[in-house]
C-alpha positions in Angstrom: 52.8 65.9 -60.8 55.1 67.9 -63.0 57.4 70.1 -60.9 58.4 73.6 -62.1 61.8 72.4 -63.2 60.1 69.8 -65.5 60.8 66.7 -63.4 58.1 64.3 -62.4 57.1 63.7 -58.8 55.1 60.5 -58.1 52.2 61.1 -55.8 50.6 58.0 -54.2 49.8 56.5 -50.8 52.7 55.5 -48.7 52.9 51.7 -48.3 50.7 50.5 -45.5 53.2 48.2 -43.9 56.0 48.7 -41.4 58.8 46.6 -39.9 59.3 45.9 -36.2 62.6 45.5 -34.4 62.7 41.7 -35.2 62.5 42.4 -38.9 58.9 41.2 -39.2 56.6 43.2 -41.5 53.2 44.1 -40.2 50.1 45.2 -42.2 48.2 47.5 -39.9 45.0 47.7 -41.9 44.6 43.9 -41.5 44.9 44.3 -37.7 42.7 47.3 -37.5 40.0 45.2 -39.3 40.3 42.6 -36.5 40.4 45.0 -33.5 37.6 47.2 -34.8 35.3 44.3 -34.0 35.8 44.9 -30.3 32.7 46.3 -28.7 34.8 49.0 -27.0 36.2 50.4 -30.3 34.6 53.0 -32.5 37.9 53.8 -34.4 41.4 52.3 -34.2 44.8 53.2 -35.5 47.6 50.5 -35.1 51.2 51.6 -35.2 54.7 50.1 -34.8 58.2 51.3 -34.9 61.3 49.6 -36.3 63.1 50.3 -33.0 60.4 48.5 -31.0 59.3 44.8 -30.7 55.6 45.5 -30.0 52.6 47.3 -31.5 50.6 50.1 -30.0 47.1 51.3 -30.8 45.2 54.5 -30.5 41.5 53.9 -30.2 38.5 56.1 -30.1 36.2 54.4 -27.7 32.5 53.4 -28.2 31.5 55.6 -25.2 28.4 53.5 -24.5 30.3 50.2 -24.1 33.2 51.8 -22.2 30.8 53.6 -19.9 29.0 50.3 -19.2 32.3 48.6 -18.2 33.4 51.6 -16.1 30.1 51.5 -14.1 30.1 47.7 -13.8 33.7 47.8 -12.4 32.9 50.7 -10.1 35.4 53.1 -11.7 32.7 55.7 -12.2 29.1 56.3 -11.3 26.0 56.5 -13.4 25.6 60.1 -14.7 29.2 61.0 -14.2 31.5 62.1 -17.0 33.6 59.0 -18.0 36.4 61.0 -19.6 38.6 60.6 -16.4 38.0 56.9 -16.6 39.6 56.6 -20.0 43.1 57.0 -18.6 42.6 54.3 -15.9 45.2 51.5 -16.2 42.5 49.0 -15.3 40.4 50.0 -18.3 43.3 49.7 -20.6 44.1 46.2 -19.2 40.4 45.2 -19.7 40.4 46.4 -23.3 43.8 44.8 -24.0 42.5 41.5 -22.6 39.6 41.8 -25.1 42.1 42.5 -27.9 44.0 39.4 -26.9 40.9 37.3 -27.2 40.2 38.8 -30.7 43.8 38.1 -31.7 43.5 34.4 -30.6 40.2 34.0 -32.4 41.6 35.4 -35.6 44.9 33.4 -35.3 47.1 36.5 -35.2 50.8 35.9 -34.5 52.4 37.2 -31.3 53.9 40.1 -33.1 50.4 41.2 -34.3 49.1 41.5 -30.8 48.7 45.0 -29.4 50.8 45.6 -26.2 50.2 49.3 -25.5 47.0 51.3 -25.8 46.1 55.0 -25.9 42.4 56.0 -25.7 41.4 59.3 -27.2 37.8 60.4 -27.0 38.2 62.8 -30.0 37.0 61.0 -33.2 39.3 60.8 -36.2 37.7 62.9 -38.9 38.4 64.6 -42.2 38.0 67.9 -40.4 40.9 67.2 -38.0 42.9 65.9 -40.9 43.3 62.4 -39.6 41.1 60.8 -42.3 41.1 61.0 -46.1 37.9 61.8 -48.0 37.6 58.0 -48.5 37.8 57.5 -44.7 41.3 56.0 -44.6 43.6 57.0 -41.8 46.4 59.4 -42.7 49.1 57.4 -41.0 51.9 60.0 -41.0 49.6 62.7 -39.6 48.2 60.3 -37.0 51.7 59.2 -36.0 52.8 62.8 -35.5 49.7 63.7 -33.5 49.6 60.7 -31.2 53.3 60.0 -30.7 54.1 63.4 -29.3 
């Protein structure tokens, strides 16, 4: 883009890697492609900070699968709204255990394993400005939304 003063501004996607506290670089898209294969996940956003030694994820659940688990474990009853169940520590542990199995099966390093999880029932969409028209996550906007 040419700015009014005649200088050039380069417009492009920010690099899709970040560094953790240990100095290791992480490629979140690679991890999202692994974790999206979980039956509990409809959408996922993986994030890390250079001040932390672990990764966190925000996931939009596959409500059918999550409801099935909540009913099996007795956390909710058939016909009840499962939204309150989404904040249960037990559900988070169950999903993180599934993520650990996926990480092992895909030979991910210890730093590429998700340690913290946030479940948001609201899908990431173009309308709520979390996805680009090509359905890629707008990482800076997602970070600002979920890390408040």
